[in-house]
N, C-alpha and C positions, 0 to 999 in steps of 0.2 A: 724545844717544844713551842708552838704556834704561843703565843698569848691572847687572850681574851679579847673578841673584837664587839662583843655588846654589851648590853648593860640591862641587867633585869630580865634576861630574855628577849628582850626585843630589839629590834633591829635598830641603832642609832646612826646607821649610815644615809647619807643625804644623796639627792641627785648630784652628779660631778660635771656632766655637762653630756652632749649628745654625741653619739658614734658616727664618724665621720660616715658621709653620705654614699649613695650608690657609684659607680664607674661612670665616667663622661669621656667624652676625647678628650679635651682639654687637660692642660698639662697641672699637675695637683702637687703642692710640697706637704712630703706626710712626714718630714725630718722630727715636728715637734706636734704630736696629736692630742686631743682632748679627751681627758679620761671619760670611762663609760659610765652609762647612767647605772644604779645600783638600786636596788635589787634587779633582776633583769626581768623578763615581763611576763614569767609563768610563776603561779603559785606551786607550792612545792608540798609534796607528802611522802611517806618514807615507810618504809617495810616493818614489820612486826618486831620488835625490841622489847616487849612488856616485860618486867622482870618484877618477883617479889620480895621485895626489899625488907619483908620480914624477917629473911631466910639471915640477912646480915646477923654475925655475931656480935657481941658487945664490941665496942669499940672499933670496929669496921666501917671502912666507908665502899661503897659503890665501885669507886676509882681501883682499889685492889683488883677487885674481879675483873673490870674493864681490861685491864692492864697486865693481869695474870702474875700478881705480886703475891709470892708464897707467903705463908703464915712462918712465924718465929720458929715455928716444930718442924719447917719444910714442908707439910702439906699444902698443895697448890689449889689455887683460886682461876677460876677464869668466868667470864661472863656468861657461858652456857650454865653453870651453876645457880645463876638467878632467874634466866627466861622459866617465864609462867608455862609456856609451851615448847615440847621437845624440839619442834620446828622455828623456833625463834630465830632470828638473825639467819634465818637460811644455814643452821649450822651444818657443818658436813665434817667429815674425817678425810685429812690430808695425809698420804704416803709420802714417807720420806727416803730418796734412794739411799742406796746402800754404797754410801761412799765416805771414807773415814775422813780423807781429806778435806772435806767441805763441811762434813754433818759430824763427826766426830763421834761420840757417845749416843747421838740419836739416831744413826744410820739406821737404815733397815725399819724404822718405827713409824708410827703415827702420831699425830696431833689434831686436836679438837682446833676448829676453825669458824669464826661467825662473821656475817659482814651486816654493814647497816647499808640500806640502798635507800635513796634520794633520788626522787625523779620529778619532771613537770605535770602538775596535773590541773583539773579544771577547777575555777572558780567556786562551782557547783559544789565542790567535792564536800560533803557532809559531816565525815570523821573528824573525831575531834582532838585536838592536839594530847600528848601523851605528857604529863607531867613529871619531870624527872627531882629527884630529891632537892636539888640545890635551885629549883625554880624554874629552870631552862626547861624548853620544850621541844619532843618530837615532832614535826608538824604535820596534822592529818595522818595519823599513824594508822596503817592496818592493824585488825585485831583476829584474830581465833580463824587464822586461814583464807581472810581475805585476799581478792586479787587486787593488785594495783588499778587505781584510776587513775590512766594518763592523760593528758592533755590531747584535743581531739586536733586533726587537718594536719600534721606533721607527717605521715608517715611512720618509718622506724625511726628512733631516735639515735643518736650516736652514745657511746659509752665511754665514762671517764674513771679508770682504776684511781682510785685515791688510797694514798699510803702515808700515814700518819709519822710522827718521829718516833724518837727512842723513848721508848716506854710511855707510849701515850695510847689514846683511841679515840674512836671515831666520835664518841661522847664525852671526849674529852674538853677542858674549857678551851674555847677556840675554833677547836675541831669541828664541831657539831655546825656553827654557825657558817665556817666557810663552806662545807660538804653542800648544806641548804642552799646557800648564796650561790656556788657553782650550778646546781642544779635549775635554779632559776633562770639559768641563760639555755634551756633546752639540752642539758646532757643527764643521762640516768646516772647518777655518779654512785659506785660500787667501793664502798671503803671496808677491807678487813679490820678484824679486830686481831692485830699481829700478835697480842699477848707478849710482849720479849720476854720479859722477865723469867718466862716459864723455862727459857732458855739459856740465858745469862743476865746476873744482877748488874748489870752496867748501866752508870747513867751519866750522861753528856756532861754535867757539870763537873765529872769528875774525869772526863777524857781529854783536857787541855795538856796534862803531861802522858796520858794513853796508859798510865800504870792501872789502872783498873781493868784494860783491854788485855794487857799483856800477861798479866798473873794470872787469868783464866782465859787464854787465848783460844784456847779447842770450843771451847762454849761461844765466844765473841764470833769467832767464824761461824759457826753453826747457825747461831741467831741470825747473822744476816743472811745466811744463804737460804733459809726456810722462808723467808719474805718472799721474794720472789716467785716459790713453789704455792704460797698463797695467795697470791694476787691470781696466779695461772688458775689455780682451783677455782677462785670466786668468780672469773670470768668464766670458765668451762660451765658453772652451776647456772650463772646466768643465761648463757646464750641457750641452756637444753629445758631450764624450768619452764612449766605450761604458762607460769605466770608472765614470763618475760621474753620467751624466744620466740615470738611475733611480734614484738613490741622494740625491739632494739636491732640496732644495725652493726653486725657483724663484720661488714668493711671500712667501719668508722669508729676505730676505738683508739682514743688516747690516754695519757697518766697526768696524773699532778702526784708529787711526792714534798713532803716537807722534811728537812734534815736527813735523818736516815732513810726516810722513804725518796727522796732526791736518788739517793744513792740504789735504793732498790728499781728504780725506774730504770738506770741505765744499764743494772743486771739483768732484768728484762730484754733489754736489747744487744745482750750478748757479751758485756764486759766481766772481764776476768777479775776475781775477787782475792784479795790478798790472802794468801791459806797460811803463811808462816813470820815467824818474826824474820828470818831472811826475806822476805817480800817477795817471794814466788806466787804466782796468781795463775789461778783456774778458772773456766767458764763454769758458773752455774747453768745456764739455760738460756735459751733465745726463743722469745714470743713472736713468730713472725705476725701476728695481728695486729699489733702495740704498731701504730704511726708514728707518733710522736710524743713526747712527755715533755712535762716542766718539773724542775725541781727548784724550790723555794730554801734558798738558804742550804744547798743539797751538802751533805756531808760527804766528803771526798776524802777524809783522813786527814791526817797530821804530818808535819815534815818528816816526822823518824818512822812515819806509819802510814804511808797512803793505803786508799781503798783500795786500789787495782792494781797492785804489784809494785815494783821498782820502777820509779820514775810515770807511774800511772800507763805503762805500757800494756795492762790490759784491756783499754779502751782501744787499741790501734785497731784501726778496720771496722770498728762499730758505726753505721751508719744510720742508727735511728736518729731522725730529727730530736734536737736538744735545747730548750731554753732554759739555761741558770742565770736565777735573780738572787746575787750574794749582797751580802754587807761588807762595807770594806772597815768596819770596827768588829767585825765576828772572831771570836778567838776560838770558839769551837768546830766552823767551818771555813775555815781561813780562805779568803778569796786568791790566796796565790794556790793553794792545792786544786781549787777548782779550776783555776787558769792552766795549770799543769795538764789537767785531764783533758779540758774542752778544746785546747790546740791538736788534739791528737785525733780527736774525731773525726770520719771520712765523710759525714754529711750536713747537711743544716747544722749549724750551732751557733749559738748566739750567748754573751754572756752580759746581762745588766750588771752594774753596778748601783748599789744602794749607799749613797755616802753618809756614815757614821752611823748604819743601822748596825746590830748587834745581834744575837741569835735568837730571834723572836719576829713577831708579827704585830709591830703597834699601829692603832687606827690610822693614824696620818701617815700612813705607808700604805693602808690598804686600796687607794685608787690605783696607785702605779701598779702594784701587783697583780691586782685582777685586769686593769689593761692590758698592761704585755701578755698575762696566761691567756685571754680570750682571745687576743690577736694572733697567737700564736696558734693556737687551738683551732680556730674557725678557720685559718689557711691551711694548715697541715692535715687536720683530722676532717673536718667538715669538707676540704674540696675547695674553698671560697677562693675563687681566684684575686676579686680584690683584696680580699684580707690579707693574701698571701701576698702580693704585691705590695701591698701597702705595709705590713710587717717588715719585708724585706729592708724600705726607705725609711723605716723608723727608728728616731735617736732617742726620743725621750717623753714622756708625759709632761703636758703644761702643769703647771702649780704642782702641788703637793710634795712629796720628798724629790730630793737632790738625785736624781736619776741620770745615768749616761750608759750607754753602750759601750763596751769596752773590746769586743770580740763579734765579728758578725761573718758570715756567709749564708746565704739561702741557695741553696742547691736546687736546680729548675725541676720541675716535675717531669717525669719521662716524656719523651717524644713521640709523636704518633702520628701518622698520615706525610702532611709534606714539612711537619715540623722538623727541624735539627738541633742537636744539643752541639755549641759549640765547646770543644774540649781546650783547655791549655796546657802546656808542654814547657818544660825546661831542658836544657840542656848544660849540666855545670862545667862541661870545658870550654866551651863558647860563652858561659854567662848570659844565655839570652833565653829570650820567653818566644812562644808560638801557638798560635792558635786554629785549629782548623773542625770546618763542620762535615768534612767527609768522612765516612764511615770507613772508605777503604784506604785513604789516609791514616787517617786515627789508628788501623789495626796495623798497618806497618811500621807506624811509630811505636805500637805496643811491641810488636815483635823485635824490633830493633836490629833488624839484619842488613838491610838496605841502606840505613840511616842510623847509625846506631848513637847509643848517647842520650838519647830522648825520655824524658819521664814523665807522667800525668804530675802535676800540683795539686790537683784537687778541687781545683776553680773551673766552673763550667756556667754557662749561661745557654739561653734557650733562644733559638731563631726559628724563621720559616726558609724554606730550600730557596736558592737564587732563581731558582725556575717556576717559583710558584707565582700567584697574582697579588700577596701581600705585601702592604708595605712597599720599601724600598731596596734595590739590590745594593750590596755593598761590595766596592772595588776592592781587589787583592793585589798589592803590588810588594815586588821583591826588587832588592839592592841590584841594578846591572853589575855584574863581575866586573871587575877592575876600574869601576866607575862609584858606584854606591856602596851604601852597607850593606854585609853580609845580616840582613835581616829583613822580614814582611812589615807590610804596614796597610792599614785596612780604613778604608773611610765609607763612608753613606752620602754625603755631602756632593751632589751632582756637579759643583764649582770644583771643588777640591780634588773629585777624582780627575775632572778633565785637568785640571793644573798640574798634578803628578804625572798625569800621562804626557804631557809635554816637556818634564824634565827629566834627560838623557841619565839621568842618576838611576831613575828607577823603571822597571820593566812593568807592565800590566800583566797580570796571570789568568786572574778570572774574576767573576762576579762570584764571590763566594758564599752568600747568603744574604737574607733578606732581614730587615728590621727597621722599626719607625723611628723617624728623626726626633729628638728632643725639640721641646720649645720652653727658649729660656732656662735652656738646665734641667729643665723637669719634664716628667712624662704622664701621661694619662693614668687613672687611677688604676685600672688592671695591668699595667706594664713596671716591669724592673728598669733600671737605669744602670746603664754600663756606663765607666768612667774609663777615658784613656789616658795613659801616663807615660811619659818620656824619660829616660835614665840619662837624658842630658850629654847623650857622649859619653859618658863613662866605660872605659876600659878602650876606648877608641872607636867604638863601635855604635852607632843609634840603635834603639831598641824600644819596642813598645809594648806594654802590657794593656788589657782590656778586663777591667775587673767590676762585680756588683758590690764585693764587699768592702765596706768605709774603713775597717780597720787594718787589712791590707794596704790599700792606697794610702792611710796615713802612715803604716811605718814605712812605706816606700817613700815617702813625702820629707820622711826624717834621713833617709840613707842619700837624698839630693836628689830623686826623680821628681819630674816636674808634672803637676794633675794639669793635663790640658781639657780636662772638660766632659761633659757627659757627652757622648755621642751616638748611644742608639739606646732604643726604648724596646725590651724585650719581653717575651711571655715568661711569666712567673713559673 
């Protein structure tokens, strides 16, 4: 659960620095970036979540309703019981599929779901803040069916689905502040009240030994499985509601999940959820509208009970771009389980480790978490090429927490026009790697008929076609049979190309693709950096790899490969 990041309801976050500037043709070092300034540029308002707190019984707190905590006699409680208006919180009914394996005793039924929606508004918005019993406020809250007052001049706004941690709520201590903060950067943030305890009374402080989950495992599975159902229902309502449908962009939808909410984001991406003590897994759903997601201390299970099936195999083939920010001292959501799942993802994936951080969000860590989150979402959801390239080259945030990237790969955006995707292959029998930008050659290798044994590694980068007028062409060489190595070599350097062409050990094959040359090992702000590595003749044959992933390059270096440096600056 996120810990409180405000005092007395007022933001205590200072300005941490400026966001890096716009793209330029000059080389830029983005390995360490300045933290973003907080809050964002927009005032924030929220939808109607007005409540009648006189309905609370003696000894009750609003949190019990916000979190869906049943009374001692078994009668239920939910936030809709407190809403002044039946339409408060965009309340709706969500149907549960008739699937015993996923939903157990709740299959075929339905449940109530409300959501908090916070959004960028105008400075002139006259609506009053809504005071909560503990002194915190919902800013500029709509009332009695009022329509939202959105900020001007931005067209349709991107949407951010927000999923809180186990037994939390969007109005909970710390969560409300973070929802409002994210909205200040120009996102319409939709945060459902999951009401986890309506399905299973499991608390994360009890999950260190997983006993609480195992004793009521069918309920625990159902509680996790209904979360993505609720997130999809919240998104559907937002895109169809007359207050929102013309204000939000259905093509720019991202997600942020804390703890169990981080798991829910991968379930939205099509991951299989563990459904048995034997660690079998099953897909809940797949939400194709979700472009990317961030998980903060995401709960991916425990060593004896991973969240996504045995060895986290339930995430195999999931291509949802995902950023995981975990703590090295977190025993509730262990970093090792996060790593086991993340390495299996098929698309953009990154792990940022916060040294010494446990399961929560302290004020000192907020600048780092916010900078990583916004950098990732701006590139993947907003489609900002500079943000995408910057994030791919980013290793840590200056100052603040001790943060570092431990796993990274930024998949290129789909190629169009004269652009080409450069795909890496590996042949286990030959212990060799190879890259190609030619669709016909890639199709031949994928078929494995003419030249068997080559499999995609999952690493790619983007370039221009060799015949385009963009940048510089890349020379492709192959070792001359009987003289040179059984391997390919690529260079963009005209002098190096000419030198290799004069070497009888190498045969020039073609101009493979075009890219920009680096300047002093760095690339322009809107480009990603491709590094060339040499196997140092291991196995008796020379071989090279061309990677944008720093973590993969570091792993190769530990295996004796030589890092030859940046060789291409490519499109993100």
